[in-house]
N, C-alpha and C positions, 0 to 999 in steps of 0.2 A: 156376811162379811162385805166390807166396802172395797170396791174395785179401784185400782190405780193403774196408771200407764207411765212407762219411762222408755226413752229411746237410748240405745247403746249399740255401737258397732254394727250398724246395719239392720238392727232388729227393733221392733216395737214390742216391748215386754209388758204383759199384763200380770198383775199380782193382786192379791186380796189380803185384807187385814181385818182381824177381829180384835178390837181393843179390849185389854184386860184391866184388872184393878191394881196391878203392880208394874214394876219396871222390867219384869222378866219376859223374855221373848223366846218363842218357839218358831223355828223356820222349817217348813216342810218342803222337801225337794223330791219330786216324783221320778219314776223310772222312764227309760227311753221309750218313746212312742206313746206315752200316756199323758195325763195332765193332772192338775191339782185335785180333781174329783176323786182320785184313787184313795184319798185319805178321809173321805166323808165319815167313815165309822170311827176314825180317831178324833176328828174335830168335835164330835158329839160328846165325848167323855172328858175332854180337857177342861179342868176347872176354870172358872171365870177369872181367876186372878192372873192367868197367863195371857199375854198378847200372842196372837197367832198371825204368822205371815206365811202365805202359800203362793206359789207362782205357777205359771205355765212357762216352761223353758222355751228358749228361742225356737220358733218354727212349730212349736207344739200348742195344742189347744187354741186359745185365742191370741197367742203371741205370734206375730208375723215376722218374716225375714225377707229382705230384698232378694229377688230372683238370682241376682249375680253373686250373692253372698252364700258361702257354704256354711252349714251348721258345723261349728267347731267347739270341741270340748273346752279348750282353754278360754274361749270367749265366754262360755257359760260361767266359768269361775269369776271372770271380771263382771259379768252381769249380776251375780250374787253380791259381790262387793259394792257395786254401784247402787243396788237397791237398798242395801243396809245403810249406805251413806245417805241416800235420799231420805230415809226414814229415821235417821239419827240413832241407829241401833249400834251401840258400842260393843255389845257381845250378846250371844244367844246360844241356846241349845238347838243344834241342827238335827233334824230327823229326816233321813234320806233312805229311799228304797232303790236298790240296784244302781242305775246311773246317778240317782240322787245321793246314794251313799258314797259313790266315788267322789262326787262334787263336795259333799260335806267333809270328807277326809282331806281333800286338797285345799279347801278353804282353811281348815285347821293347820295344814302343812305350810301353806304360803302366807296366810294371814292369821296367825294364831291368836292375835288380840281380839278377833271377832268371835271366837268360839269358846263358850263356857263348858259345854259338854256335847257328846255325840250319841245319837241313837241310830244305829245302822241296821237296815233290814235287807237281807238277801243280797249282799254284795261281797266282793272279794277285797282283800287288803292291798291298797295301792302300792305299798312299799315292799311287798314280798318279792323274792327272787323267783323269776319264772323258769320253769323247766325248759329244756330244749324243745320238747314236744309242744309245750304251750306257746313258745315263741314262733314255732313253725305254723301252728294253728292261727295265730294272729296275723302272720304274713299272708296266709292263704285266704283269710276271712273275706276280704273284699271280692275276690273272684268267686268264691262259693256262694256268697249272698247275691251277687249280681246275676249269677247264672240261673237263678230260680225265677220262673214266671211269677208275675205279681200276685195273682190270686192264691197260688200255692204258698208263696212266701208269707203273705199276710196271715193265712190260716195257721201255718206252722208256727209263726212267731207268736200269735195270740195264744195258741195252745201251750206254748212254753211258759206263759205268764202265770198260769194257775191250774189247780186241780179241778175246780168246780166251775160249772157252766156260767154263772153270773160273772165271775172273774174273767173267764175267757171271752165272753161276749163283750164285756166292757173294753177289754184290750183290743179286740178286733175292730170295734167301732172307732176307737181313738187312732189305731194304726192305719185304718183305711182312710180316715180323715187326713192324716199326715202324708200318706202315700209311700210307695216302696222306695222311690229315689231318695227322699228326705230321710226315711227311716234307716236305709242302708248308710247314708252319709253320717247319720248320728251314731250308729253302732260302730262304724269304722273309726270314727273320731275318738271313741272311748279308749282306743289303744294308748292315747296320750295320758290316760290316768295311771298307767303303770310306770313307776320310776323307782327302781330298786334302791333301798336305803337300809342296810342291815342293822345299823345302830339306832334307827329311829324309834323313839318312844313318844307316844302321844302326851301332850302336856295336860290333857283333860280327861275326865272319866268317860268310859265308853260302855254302852250297852249294845250287845250283838243279838239280833233276832233272825232266825232262819227257819223257813219251812222245811220240815223233815223230808218232804218229797220234791224239793227244789232240784230241777234237772238241768239248770243252766250252768254251762262251763265249769269253772273251777271254784264255784262259790262254797259248796259244802266242805270241800277240802280246806279252803282258806279259813272258814269259820271254826273248824275243828282245832286248828293249830294256832289261831290268833292269840288266845290268852297266854300261851307259852312264850310268845314273841313280844308281847306288849303288856306290861304290868298295869297299865291304865284300864284294862278291861274289868269292869265291875261285875257283869253277869253275861252269860251266854244262854239264850233262851231258844230251845228247839220246839217248834210249833207243830203239833200233830195235825194230821188231816189238812195239810197246807203245802202249796208249791211255792213258786218264785215270788208271787205277790202274797206273802203270808198274811199281811195286814188286811187283805180283802178276803182271802180264802177262809180264814179263821180269826176274826177280829178280837174276840174276847181275850185270849191269852196274850196277844200282842198289846192290847190296851193295858192289861194288868202289868206287863213288863215296863211299858212307858210310864205309867203312873208310879210304879215302884222307883224307877230312876228319878223322876221329878221330885218325889217325896224325899229321896235320899240326898239329892244334890241342889235342889232349888227350893226346899221348904223354908 
């Protein structure tokens, strides 16, 4: 893939493009603390007709951020919009894992013209009503995360990413590169992703993918009820032998679900 660079809101963003044989675009958005390499097993099976765009979010991977600028979730939404504008992408299918799934949903929510369909991996629904316990948990989150020593925090965070050692090792390497301070900053900013909207229905088809052994927060709970709340959900795929990064823990069924979605809506 060819590498590109763009500056936006105090960050130098790196992203990569594999040109395809059609005008159809797939935009891959990785999870918090990780980078675009988490989707290597997916890039390999995407048919050549599709254009692929993958990024490193601000502060992650090769993308840098000015020391005085905090990593902010809403800035990431604008980053995605700016990159699409720079590449003249009118609409795309967004494939996001965890934080990337939150971002994909909010690009669809705030900039619906950019989104043709969504493939969401191991993430909660942004517009759900949060329980009182969930709201308390989000308020306490910054203090709980900051209180942990960096070595323990990074190990625990990496272990939450997957069931299998290669997934955990990958996550640890990327999170260590990012560092505790920036990772905490990123995770805390994700609270901005939650904005209750009881009547919201996606304007585009959605595929949901979730590791059966995902232990992160409210994700499994949200995935189980999503289809009842949004008629745009095409399929919900539960991935055996997989945790939070289901696409890395058990790539084959994830790839099958992605290709099924593409064949249905972008054929």
